[in-house]
Predicted model as a PDB file, atoms N, CA, C, CB and O in Angstrom, pLDDT in the B-factor column:
MODEL        1                                                                  
ATOM      1  N   MET A   1      98.834  83.676 146.753  1.00 55.00           N  
ATOM      2  CA  MET A   1     100.076  82.986 146.945  1.00 55.00           C  
ATOM      3  C   MET A   1     100.999  83.143 145.740  1.00 55.00           C  
ATOM      4  CB  MET A   1      99.816  81.534 147.222  1.00 55.00           C  
ATOM      5  O   MET A   1     102.097  82.587 145.712  1.00 55.00           O  
ATOM      6  N   ALA A   2     100.554  83.886 144.766  1.00 62.00           N  
ATOM      7  CA  ALA A   2     101.351  84.065 143.550  1.00 62.00           C  
ATOM      8  C   ALA A   2     102.687  84.732 143.838  1.00 62.00           C  
ATOM      9  CB  ALA A   2     100.579  84.888 142.533  1.00 62.00           C  
ATOM     10  O   ALA A   2     103.662  84.482 143.130  1.00 62.00           O  
ATOM     11  N   VAL A   3     102.750  85.570 144.859  1.00 64.00           N  
ATOM     12  CA  VAL A   3     104.008  86.252 145.160  1.00 64.00           C  
ATOM     13  C   VAL A   3     105.089  85.242 145.560  1.00 64.00           C  
ATOM     14  CB  VAL A   3     103.801  87.289 146.285  1.00 64.00           C  
ATOM     15  O   VAL A   3     106.257  85.439 145.226  1.00 64.00           O  
ATOM     16  N   TYR A   4     104.732  84.182 146.256  1.00 62.00           N  
ATOM     17  CA  TYR A   4     105.709  83.165 146.641  1.00 62.00           C  
ATOM     18  C   TYR A   4     106.159  82.348 145.439  1.00 62.00           C  
ATOM     19  CB  TYR A   4     105.125  82.242 147.709  1.00 62.00           C  
ATOM     20  O   TYR A   4     107.322  81.955 145.349  1.00 62.00           O  
ATOM     21  N   GLN A   5     105.237  82.093 144.517  1.00 67.00           N  
ATOM     22  CA  GLN A   5     105.589  81.351 143.317  1.00 67.00           C  
ATOM     23  C   GLN A   5     106.552  82.144 142.447  1.00 67.00           C  
ATOM     24  CB  GLN A   5     104.336  80.996 142.526  1.00 67.00           C  
ATOM     25  O   GLN A   5     107.367  81.558 141.735  1.00 67.00           O  
ATOM     26  N   THR A   6     106.471  83.450 142.495  1.00 72.00           N  
ATOM     27  CA  THR A   6     107.359  84.313 141.719  1.00 72.00           C  
ATOM     28  C   THR A   6     108.808  84.131 142.143  1.00 72.00           C  
ATOM     29  CB  THR A   6     106.949  85.777 141.872  1.00 72.00           C  
ATOM     30  O   THR A   6     109.708  84.186 141.305  1.00 72.00           O  
ATOM     31  N   TYR A   7     109.046  83.915 143.436  1.00 72.00           N  
ATOM     32  CA  TYR A   7     110.399  83.821 143.970  1.00 72.00           C  
ATOM     33  C   TYR A   7     110.839  82.391 144.236  1.00 72.00           C  
ATOM     34  CB  TYR A   7     110.500  84.613 145.233  1.00 72.00           C  
ATOM     35  O   TYR A   7     111.715  82.167 145.071  1.00 72.00           O  
ATOM     36  N   ILE A   8     110.255  81.421 143.551  1.00 75.00           N  
ATOM     37  CA  ILE A   8     110.596  80.015 143.781  1.00 75.00           C  
ATOM     38  C   ILE A   8     112.070  79.736 143.489  1.00 75.00           C  
ATOM     39  CB  ILE A   8     109.717  79.111 142.917  1.00 75.00           C  
ATOM     40  O   ILE A   8     112.662  78.858 144.116  1.00 75.00           O  
ATOM     41  N   ASN A   9     112.669  80.466 142.553  1.00 80.00           N  
ATOM     42  CA  ASN A   9     114.079  80.237 142.213  1.00 80.00           C  
ATOM     43  C   ASN A   9     115.032  80.690 143.314  1.00 80.00           C  
ATOM     44  CB  ASN A   9     114.422  80.954 140.925  1.00 80.00           C  
ATOM     45  O   ASN A   9     116.192  80.278 143.328  1.00 80.00           O  
ATOM     46  N   SER A  10     114.574  81.517 144.222  1.00 82.00           N  
ATOM     47  CA  SER A  10     115.435  81.949 145.321  1.00 82.00           C  
ATOM     48  C   SER A  10     115.364  81.006 146.518  1.00 82.00           C  
ATOM     49  CB  SER A  10     115.057  83.350 145.753  1.00 82.00           C  
ATOM     50  O   SER A  10     116.082  81.196 147.500  1.00 82.00           O  
ATOM     51  N   MET A  11     114.507  79.996 146.445  1.00 81.00           N  
ATOM     52  CA  MET A  11     114.381  79.026 147.531  1.00 81.00           C  
ATOM     53  C   MET A  11     115.398  77.901 147.348  1.00 81.00           C  
ATOM     54  CB  MET A  11     112.945  78.453 147.589  1.00 81.00           C  
ATOM     55  O   MET A  11     116.021  77.784 146.293  1.00 81.00           O  
ATOM     56  N   ASN A  12     115.557  77.087 148.367  1.00 83.00           N  
ATOM     57  CA  ASN A  12     116.578  76.042 148.299  1.00 83.00           C  
ATOM     58  C   ASN A  12     116.197  74.945 147.299  1.00 83.00           C  
ATOM     59  CB  ASN A  12     116.800  75.432 149.686  1.00 83.00           C  
ATOM     60  O   ASN A  12     115.062  74.891 146.826  1.00 83.00           O  
ATOM     61  N   GLU A  13     117.143  74.091 146.993  1.00 88.00           N  
ATOM     62  CA  GLU A  13     116.972  73.083 145.940  1.00 88.00           C  
ATOM     63  C   GLU A  13     115.848  72.095 146.255  1.00 88.00           C  
ATOM     64  CB  GLU A  13     118.274  72.324 145.733  1.00 88.00           C  
ATOM     65  O   GLU A  13     115.116  71.680 145.357  1.00 88.00           O  
ATOM     66  N   ARG A  14     115.712  71.724 147.510  1.00 86.00           N  
ATOM     67  CA  ARG A  14     114.652  70.786 147.895  1.00 86.00           C  
ATOM     68  C   ARG A  14     113.270  71.362 147.587  1.00 86.00           C  
ATOM     69  CB  ARG A  14     114.759  70.441 149.393  1.00 86.00           C  
ATOM     70  O   ARG A  14     112.398  70.661 147.073  1.00 86.00           O  
ATOM     71  N   ILE A  15     113.080  72.621 147.899  1.00 82.00           N  
ATOM     72  CA  ILE A  15     111.788  73.282 147.626  1.00 82.00           C  
ATOM     73  C   ILE A  15     111.563  73.408 146.133  1.00 82.00           C  
ATOM     74  CB  ILE A  15     111.731  74.677 148.287  1.00 82.00           C  
ATOM     75  O   ILE A  15     110.449  73.183 145.659  1.00 82.00           O  
ATOM     76  N   ARG A  16     112.601  73.764 145.376  1.00 82.00           N  
ATOM     77  CA  ARG A  16     112.453  73.873 143.918  1.00 82.00           C  
ATOM     78  C   ARG A  16     112.093  72.532 143.302  1.00 82.00           C  
ATOM     79  CB  ARG A  16     113.742  74.407 143.285  1.00 82.00           C  
ATOM     80  O   ARG A  16     111.249  72.475 142.408  1.00 82.00           O  
ATOM     81  N   ASN A  17     112.719  71.446 143.762  1.00 84.00           N  
ATOM     82  CA  ASN A  17     112.397  70.109 143.247  1.00 84.00           C  
ATOM     83  C   ASN A  17     110.967  69.705 143.600  1.00 84.00           C  
ATOM     84  CB  ASN A  17     113.385  69.074 143.802  1.00 84.00           C  
ATOM     85  O   ASN A  17     110.252  69.129 142.780  1.00 84.00           O  
ATOM     86  N   GLN A  18     110.567  70.010 144.812  1.00 82.00           N  
ATOM     87  CA  GLN A  18     109.209  69.688 145.232  1.00 82.00           C  
ATOM     88  C   GLN A  18     108.197  70.484 144.408  1.00 82.00           C  
ATOM     89  CB  GLN A  18     109.024  69.974 146.734  1.00 82.00           C  
ATOM     90  O   GLN A  18     107.150  69.955 144.035  1.00 82.00           O  
ATOM     91  N   PHE A  19     108.499  71.731 144.127  1.00 79.00           N  
ATOM     92  CA  PHE A  19     107.603  72.577 143.345  1.00 79.00           C  
ATOM     93  C   PHE A  19     107.474  72.053 141.914  1.00 79.00           C  
ATOM     94  CB  PHE A  19     108.107  74.028 143.337  1.00 79.00           C  
ATOM     95  O   PHE A  19     106.420  72.206 141.297  1.00 79.00           O  
ATOM     96  N   ALA A  20     108.524  71.444 141.385  1.00 78.00           N  
ATOM     97  CA  ALA A  20     108.469  70.881 140.035  1.00 78.00           C  
ATOM     98  C   ALA A  20     107.499  69.705 139.967  1.00 78.00           C  
ATOM     99  CB  ALA A  20     109.866  70.436 139.586  1.00 78.00           C  
ATOM    100  O   ALA A  20     106.881  69.470 138.929  1.00 78.00           O  
ATOM    101  N   ASN A  21     107.362  68.961 141.075  1.00 81.00           N  
ATOM    102  CA  ASN A  21     106.465  67.803 141.114  1.00 81.00           C  
ATOM    103  C   ASN A  21     105.041  68.168 141.515  1.00 81.00           C  
ATOM    104  CB  ASN A  21     107.003  66.771 142.070  1.00 81.00           C  
ATOM    105  O   ASN A  21     104.081  67.633 140.961  1.00 81.00           O  
ATOM    106  N   SER A  22     104.906  69.058 142.456  1.00 78.00           N  
ATOM    107  CA  SER A  22     103.579  69.484 142.911  1.00 78.00           C  
ATOM    108  C   SER A  22     103.684  70.902 143.459  1.00 78.00           C  
ATOM    109  CB  SER A  22     103.009  68.507 143.994  1.00 78.00           C  
ATOM    110  O   SER A  22     104.710  71.290 144.019  1.00 78.00           O  
ATOM    111  N   ASN A  23     102.628  71.656 143.295  1.00 75.00           N  
ATOM    112  CA  ASN A  23     102.608  73.039 143.735  1.00 75.00           C  
ATOM    113  C   ASN A  23     102.307  73.101 145.230  1.00 75.00           C  
ATOM    114  CB  ASN A  23     101.570  73.852 142.933  1.00 75.00           C  
ATOM    115  O   ASN A  23     101.174  72.855 145.644  1.00 75.00           O  
ATOM    116  N   ALA A  24     103.298  73.421 146.029  1.00 70.00           N  
ATOM    117  CA  ALA A  24     103.128  73.500 147.481  1.00 70.00           C  
ATOM    118  C   ALA A  24     102.247  74.677 147.895  1.00 70.00           C  
ATOM    119  CB  ALA A  24     104.483  73.612 148.158  1.00 70.00           C  
ATOM    120  O   ALA A  24     101.795  74.741 149.038  1.00 70.00           O  
ATOM    121  N   PHE A  25     102.003  75.600 146.979  1.00 70.00           N  
ATOM    122  CA  PHE A  25     101.205  76.785 147.288  1.00 70.00           C  
ATOM    123  C   PHE A  25      99.772  76.667 146.786  1.00 70.00           C  
ATOM    124  CB  PHE A  25     101.850  78.012 146.690  1.00 70.00           C  
ATOM    125  O   PHE A  25      99.037  77.655 146.785  1.00 70.00           O  
ATOM    126  N   ASP A  26      99.369  75.486 146.365  1.00 75.00           N  
ATOM    127  CA  ASP A  26      98.006  75.248 145.897  1.00 75.00           C  
ATOM    128  C   ASP A  26      97.229  74.621 147.041  1.00 75.00           C  
ATOM    129  CB  ASP A  26      97.982  74.331 144.622  1.00 75.00           C  
ATOM    130  O   ASP A  26      97.274  73.406 147.236  1.00 75.00           O  
ATOM    131  N   PHE A  27      96.516  75.445 147.798  1.00 77.00           N  
ATOM    132  CA  PHE A  27      95.794  74.992 148.973  1.00 77.00           C  
ATOM    133  C   PHE A  27      94.349  74.670 148.619  1.00 77.00           C  
ATOM    134  CB  PHE A  27      95.851  76.047 150.078  1.00 77.00           C  
ATOM    135  O   PHE A  27      93.680  75.453 147.945  1.00 77.00           O  
ATOM    136  N   LYS A  28      93.873  73.526 149.071  1.00 80.00           N  
ATOM    137  CA  LYS A  28      92.525  73.077 148.745  1.00 80.00           C  
ATOM    138  C   LYS A  28      91.450  73.915 149.435  1.00 80.00           C  
ATOM    139  CB  LYS A  28      92.362  71.622 149.126  1.00 80.00           C  
ATOM    140  O   LYS A  28      90.417  74.213 148.835  1.00 80.00           O  
ATOM    141  N   HIS A  29      91.684  74.293 150.682  1.00 80.00           N  
ATOM    142  CA  HIS A  29      90.648  74.958 151.470  1.00 80.00           C  
ATOM    143  C   HIS A  29      90.950  76.421 151.772  1.00 80.00           C  
ATOM    144  CB  HIS A  29      90.452  74.225 152.754  1.00 80.00           C  
ATOM    145  O   HIS A  29      90.279  77.031 152.605  1.00 80.00           O  
ATOM    146  N   ILE A  30      91.938  76.983 151.112  1.00 80.00           N  
ATOM    147  CA  ILE A  30      92.293  78.387 151.319  1.00 80.00           C  
ATOM    148  C   ILE A  30      92.174  79.099 149.984  1.00 80.00           C  
ATOM    149  CB  ILE A  30      93.736  78.537 151.914  1.00 80.00           C  
ATOM    150  O   ILE A  30      92.684  78.630 148.966  1.00 80.00           O  
ATOM    151  N   SER A  31      91.500  80.233 150.001  1.00 78.00           N  
ATOM    152  CA  SER A  31      91.361  81.009 148.762  1.00 78.00           C  
ATOM    153  C   SER A  31      91.495  82.491 149.079  1.00 78.00           C  
ATOM    154  CB  SER A  31      89.997  80.719 148.066  1.00 78.00           C  
ATOM    155  O   SER A  31      91.126  82.929 150.169  1.00 78.00           O  
ATOM    156  N   PRO A  32      92.015  83.260 148.143  1.00 80.00           N  
ATOM    157  CA  PRO A  32      92.166  84.694 148.373  1.00 80.00           C  
ATOM    158  C   PRO A  32      90.808  85.398 148.308  1.00 80.00           C  
ATOM    159  CB  PRO A  32      93.134  85.305 147.343  1.00 80.00           C  
ATOM    160  O   PRO A  32      89.902  84.969 147.594  1.00 80.00           O  
ATOM    161  N   LEU A  33      90.694  86.456 149.047  1.00 82.00           N  
ATOM    162  CA  LEU A  33      89.487  87.281 149.039  1.00 82.00           C  
ATOM    163  C   LEU A  33      89.842  88.589 148.356  1.00 82.00           C  
ATOM    164  CB  LEU A  33      88.932  87.524 150.494  1.00 82.00           C  
ATOM    165  O   LEU A  33      90.664  89.354 148.861  1.00 82.00           O  
ATOM    166  N   ASN A  34      89.231  88.848 147.220  1.00 81.00           N  
ATOM    167  CA  ASN A  34      89.584  90.022 146.427  1.00 81.00           C  
ATOM    168  C   ASN A  34      88.773  91.258 146.775  1.00 81.00           C  
ATOM    169  CB  ASN A  34      89.413  89.718 144.980  1.00 81.00           C  
ATOM    170  O   ASN A  34      89.233  92.377 146.545  1.00 81.00           O  
ATOM    171  N   SER A  35      87.582  91.084 147.322  1.00 84.00           N  
ATOM    172  CA  SER A  35      86.787  92.244 147.722  1.00 84.00           C  
ATOM    173  C   SER A  35      85.864  91.853 148.866  1.00 84.00           C  
ATOM    174  CB  SER A  35      85.970  92.800 146.527  1.00 84.00           C  
ATOM    175  O   SER A  35      85.540  90.678 149.040  1.00 84.00           O  
ATOM    176  N   ILE A  36      85.450  92.830 149.633  1.00 85.00           N  
ATOM    177  CA  ILE A  36      84.585  92.597 150.783  1.00 85.00           C  
ATOM    178  C   ILE A  36      83.227  92.073 150.333  1.00 85.00           C  
ATOM    179  CB  ILE A  36      84.416  93.886 151.599  1.00 85.00           C  
ATOM    180  O   ILE A  36      82.554  91.373 151.090  1.00 85.00           O  
ATOM    181  N   GLU A  37      82.817  92.402 149.114  1.00 86.00           N  
ATOM    182  CA  GLU A  37      81.539  91.929 148.587  1.00 86.00           C  
ATOM    183  C   GLU A  37      81.523  90.420 148.371  1.00 86.00           C  
ATOM    184  CB  GLU A  37      81.226  92.633 147.283  1.00 86.00           C  
ATOM    185  O   GLU A  37      80.455  89.808 148.372  1.00 86.00           O  
ATOM    186  N   ASN A  38      82.692  89.813 148.187  1.00 83.00           N  
ATOM    187  CA  ASN A  38      82.788  88.375 147.964  1.00 83.00           C  
ATOM    188  C   ASN A  38      82.858  87.576 149.261  1.00 83.00           C  
ATOM    189  CB  ASN A  38      83.996  88.072 147.124  1.00 83.00           C  
ATOM    190  O   ASN A  38      82.917  86.347 149.220  1.00 83.00           O  
ATOM    191  N   PHE A  39      82.852  88.246 150.403  1.00 85.00           N  
ATOM    192  CA  PHE A  39      82.969  87.563 151.692  1.00 85.00           C  
ATOM    193  C   PHE A  39      81.612  87.037 152.133  1.00 85.00           C  
ATOM    194  CB  PHE A  39      83.551  88.508 152.762  1.00 85.00           C  
ATOM    195  O   PHE A  39      80.655  87.803 152.244  1.00 85.00           O  
ATOM    196  N   ASP A  40      81.524  85.734 152.386  1.00 81.00           N  
ATOM    197  CA  ASP A  40      80.315  85.105 152.904  1.00 81.00           C  
ATOM    198  C   ASP A  40      80.521  84.840 154.382  1.00 81.00           C  
ATOM    199  CB  ASP A  40      79.979  83.786 152.136  1.00 81.00           C  
ATOM    200  O   ASP A  40      81.305  83.971 154.762  1.00 81.00           O  
ATOM    201  N   ASN A  41      79.823  85.584 155.207  1.00 80.00           N  
ATOM    202  CA  ASN A  41      79.962  85.456 156.657  1.00 80.00           C  
ATOM    203  C   ASN A  41      79.094  84.297 157.139  1.00 80.00           C  
ATOM    204  CB  ASN A  41      79.568  86.782 157.378  1.00 80.00           C  
ATOM    205  O   ASN A  41      78.008  84.507 157.679  1.00 80.00           O  
ATOM    206  N   VAL A  42      79.582  83.074 156.940  1.00 80.00           N  
ATOM    207  CA  VAL A  42      78.809  81.884 157.298  1.00 80.00           C  
ATOM    208  C   VAL A  42      79.330  81.209 158.562  1.00 80.00           C  
ATOM    209  CB  VAL A  42      78.823  80.895 156.153  1.00 80.00           C  
ATOM    210  O   VAL A  42      78.773  80.201 158.998  1.00 80.00           O  
ATOM    211  N   GLY A  43      80.362  81.737 159.139  1.00 83.00           N  
ATOM    212  CA  GLY A  43      80.912  81.137 160.349  1.00 83.00           C  
ATOM    213  C   GLY A  43      82.320  81.634 160.588  1.00 83.00           C  
ATOM    214  O   GLY A  43      82.745  82.617 159.982  1.00 83.00           O  
ATOM    215  N   PRO A  44      83.052  80.958 161.472  1.00 86.00           N  
ATOM    216  CA  PRO A  44      84.423  81.370 161.773  1.00 86.00           C  
ATOM    217  C   PRO A  44      85.304  81.361 160.522  1.00 86.00           C  
ATOM    218  CB  PRO A  44      85.023  80.455 162.839  1.00 86.00           C  
ATOM    219  O   PRO A  44      85.171  80.504 159.648  1.00 86.00           O  
ATOM    220  N   SER A  45      86.195  82.329 160.466  1.00 82.00           N  
ATOM    221  CA  SER A  45      87.123  82.447 159.338  1.00 82.00           C  
ATOM    222  C   SER A  45      88.506  82.780 159.862  1.00 82.00           C  
ATOM    223  CB  SER A  45      86.648  83.526 158.331  1.00 82.00           C  
ATOM    224  O   SER A  45      88.654  83.305 160.965  1.00 82.00           O  
ATOM    225  N   VAL A  46      89.508  82.475 159.073  1.00 84.00           N  
ATOM    226  CA  VAL A  46      90.886  82.812 159.394  1.00 84.00           C  
ATOM    227  C   VAL A  46      91.352  83.834 158.380  1.00 84.00           C  
ATOM    228  CB  VAL A  46      91.807  81.550 159.397  1.00 84.00           C  
ATOM    229  O   VAL A  46      91.186  83.638 157.176  1.00 84.00           O  
ATOM    230  N   VAL A  47      91.936  84.930 158.858  1.00 83.00           N  
ATOM    231  CA  VAL A  47      92.464  85.974 157.982  1.00 83.00           C  
ATOM    232  C   VAL A  47      93.975  85.978 158.119  1.00 83.00           C  
ATOM    233  CB  VAL A  47      91.861  87.378 158.328  1.00 83.00           C  
ATOM    234  O   VAL A  47      94.506  86.148 159.216  1.00 83.00           O  
ATOM    235  N   MET A  48      94.663  85.791 157.007  1.00 82.00           N  
ATOM    236  CA  MET A  48      96.116  85.896 157.002  1.00 82.00           C  
ATOM    237  C   MET A  48      96.459  87.219 156.338  1.00 82.00           C  
ATOM    238  CB  MET A  48      96.793  84.679 156.258  1.00 82.00           C  
ATOM    239  O   MET A  48      96.115  87.452 155.179  1.00 82.00           O  
ATOM    240  N   ALA A  49      97.136  88.079 157.079  1.00 82.00           N  
ATOM    241  CA  ALA A  49      97.450  89.403 156.560  1.00 82.00           C  
ATOM    242  C   ALA A  49      98.789  89.865 157.104  1.00 82.00           C  
ATOM    243  CB  ALA A  49      96.345  90.409 156.920  1.00 82.00           C  
ATOM    244  O   ALA A  49      99.209  89.461 158.189  1.00 82.00           O  
ATOM    245  N   SER A  50      99.445  90.708 156.346  1.00 81.00           N  
ATOM    246  CA  SER A  50     100.687  91.308 156.817  1.00 81.00           C  
ATOM    247  C   SER A  50     100.348  92.405 157.825  1.00 81.00           C  
ATOM    248  CB  SER A  50     101.523  91.878 155.626  1.00 81.00           C  
ATOM    249  O   SER A  50      99.207  92.863 157.865  1.00 81.00           O  
ATOM    250  N   PRO A  51     101.308  92.835 158.635  1.00 83.00           N  
ATOM    251  CA  PRO A  51     101.026  93.910 159.585  1.00 83.00           C  
ATOM    252  C   PRO A  51     100.488  95.176 158.910  1.00 83.00           C  
ATOM    253  CB  PRO A  51     102.280  94.245 160.359  1.00 83.00           C  
ATOM    254  O   PRO A  51      99.593  95.829 159.445  1.00 83.00           O  
ATOM    255  N   SER A  52     101.023  95.517 157.758  1.00 81.00           N  
ATOM    256  CA  SER A  52     100.526  96.711 157.085  1.00 81.00           C  
ATOM    257  C   SER A  52      99.113  96.495 156.549  1.00 81.00           C  
ATOM    258  CB  SER A  52     101.466  97.108 155.948  1.00 81.00           C  
ATOM    259  O   SER A  52      98.342  97.447 156.429  1.00 81.00           O  
ATOM    260  N   GLY A  53      98.771  95.252 156.226  1.00 78.00           N  
ATOM    261  CA  GLY A  53      97.425  94.954 155.761  1.00 78.00           C  
ATOM    262  C   GLY A  53      96.389  95.103 156.854  1.00 78.00           C  
ATOM    263  O   GLY A  53      95.209  95.307 156.568  1.00 78.00           O  
ATOM    264  N   LEU A  54      96.817  95.003 158.116  1.00 82.00           N  
ATOM    265  CA  LEU A  54      95.893  95.182 159.231  1.00 82.00           C  
ATOM    266  C   LEU A  54      95.698  96.650 159.583  1.00 82.00           C  
ATOM    267  CB  LEU A  54      96.389  94.428 160.443  1.00 82.00           C  
ATOM    268  O   LEU A  54      94.773  96.994 160.318  1.00 82.00           O  
ATOM    269  N   GLN A  55      96.553  97.506 159.071  1.00 84.00           N  
ATOM    270  CA  GLN A  55      96.433  98.944 159.314  1.00 84.00           C  
ATOM    271  C   GLN A  55      95.341  99.554 158.447  1.00 84.00           C  
ATOM    272  CB  GLN A  55      97.767  99.647 159.049  1.00 84.00           C  
ATOM    273  O   GLN A  55      94.610 100.445 158.880  1.00 84.00           O  
ATOM    274  N   SER A  56      95.243  99.062 157.221  1.00 83.00           N  
ATOM    275  CA  SER A  56      94.233  99.571 156.292  1.00 83.00           C  
ATOM    276  C   SER A  56      93.961  98.497 155.249  1.00 83.00           C  
ATOM    277  CB  SER A  56      94.697 100.907 155.616  1.00 83.00           C  
ATOM    278  O   SER A  56      94.702  97.519 155.149  1.00 83.00           O  
ATOM    279  N   GLY A  57      92.927  98.675 154.494  1.00 83.00           N  
ATOM    280  CA  GLY A  57      92.631  97.746 153.418  1.00 83.00           C  
ATOM    281  C   GLY A  57      91.604  96.698 153.793  1.00 83.00           C  
ATOM    282  O   GLY A  57      90.884  96.837 154.782  1.00 83.00           O  
ATOM    283  N   LEU A  58      91.544  95.654 152.994  1.00 85.00           N  
ATOM    284  CA  LEU A  58      90.527  94.624 153.118  1.00 85.00           C  
ATOM    285  C   LEU A  58      90.576  93.911 154.462  1.00 85.00           C  
ATOM    286  CB  LEU A  58      90.678  93.623 152.009  1.00 85.00           C  
ATOM    287  O   LEU A  58      89.526  93.650 155.049  1.00 85.00           O  
ATOM    288  N   SER A  59      91.746  93.593 154.960  1.00 85.00           N  
ATOM    289  CA  SER A  59      91.862  92.893 156.249  1.00 85.00           C  
ATOM    290  C   SER A  59      91.242  93.712 157.371  1.00 85.00           C  
ATOM    291  CB  SER A  59      93.335  92.592 156.573  1.00 85.00           C  
ATOM    292  O   SER A  59      90.528  93.179 158.219  1.00 85.00           O  
ATOM    293  N   ARG A  60      91.513  94.978 157.371  1.00 86.00           N  
ATOM    294  CA  ARG A  60      90.941  95.840 158.414  1.00 86.00           C  
ATOM    295  C   ARG A  60      89.427  95.937 158.279  1.00 86.00           C  
ATOM    296  CB  ARG A  60      91.562  97.243 158.352  1.00 86.00           C  
ATOM    297  O   ARG A  60      88.705  95.936 159.276  1.00 86.00           O  
ATOM    298  N   GLN A  61      88.954  96.020 157.042  1.00 86.00           N  
ATOM    299  CA  GLN A  61      87.509  96.060 156.812  1.00 86.00           C  
ATOM    300  C   GLN A  61      86.829  94.815 157.383  1.00 86.00           C  
ATOM    301  CB  GLN A  61      87.209  96.185 155.308  1.00 86.00           C  
ATOM    302  O   GLN A  61      85.747  94.908 157.962  1.00 86.00           O  
ATOM    303  N   LEU A  62      87.455  93.664 157.222  1.00 85.00           N  
ATOM    304  CA  LEU A  62      86.893  92.438 157.745  1.00 85.00           C  
ATOM    305  C   LEU A  62      86.771  92.469 159.259  1.00 85.00           C  
ATOM    306  CB  LEU A  62      87.730  91.265 157.320  1.00 85.00           C  
ATOM    307  O   LEU A  62      85.771  92.012 159.812  1.00 85.00           O  
ATOM    308  N   PHE A  63      87.792  93.010 159.940  1.00 83.00           N  
ATOM    309  CA  PHE A  63      87.752  93.062 161.403  1.00 83.00           C  
ATOM    310  C   PHE A  63      86.802  94.128 161.916  1.00 83.00           C  
ATOM    311  CB  PHE A  63      89.135  93.312 161.952  1.00 83.00           C  
ATOM    312  O   PHE A  63      86.382  94.065 163.072  1.00 83.00           O  
ATOM    313  N   GLU A  64      86.456  95.096 161.098  1.00 84.00           N  
ATOM    314  CA  GLU A  64      85.548  96.156 161.512  1.00 84.00           C  
ATOM    315  C   GLU A  64      84.089  95.803 161.231  1.00 84.00           C  
ATOM    316  CB  GLU A  64      85.909  97.450 160.810  1.00 84.00           C  
ATOM    317  O   GLU A  64      83.195  96.579 161.570  1.00 84.00           O  
ATOM    318  N   MET A  65      83.834  94.653 160.620  1.00 79.00           N  
ATOM    319  CA  MET A  65      82.451  94.248 160.321  1.00 79.00           C  
ATOM    320  C   MET A  65      81.695  93.944 161.594  1.00 79.00           C  
ATOM    321  CB  MET A  65      82.428  93.024 159.396  1.00 79.00           C  
ATOM    322  O   MET A  65      80.518  93.587 161.543  1.00 79.00           O  
TER     323      MET A  65                                                      
ENDMDL                                                                          
END                                                                             
């Protein structure tokens, strides 16, 4: 989610004020997956990926498991 934090200044004033008080991009139950080796297949999972990420890369590897 770091990419969204980079562009916080381009968001509207309400979002910037909220970000100053608490990080809206700090999710308690969501974490990035950096490699397929770190994936624990313990049950259902949700993958958030861009369309290009589904063409190749880690997201595609997950769906091909």
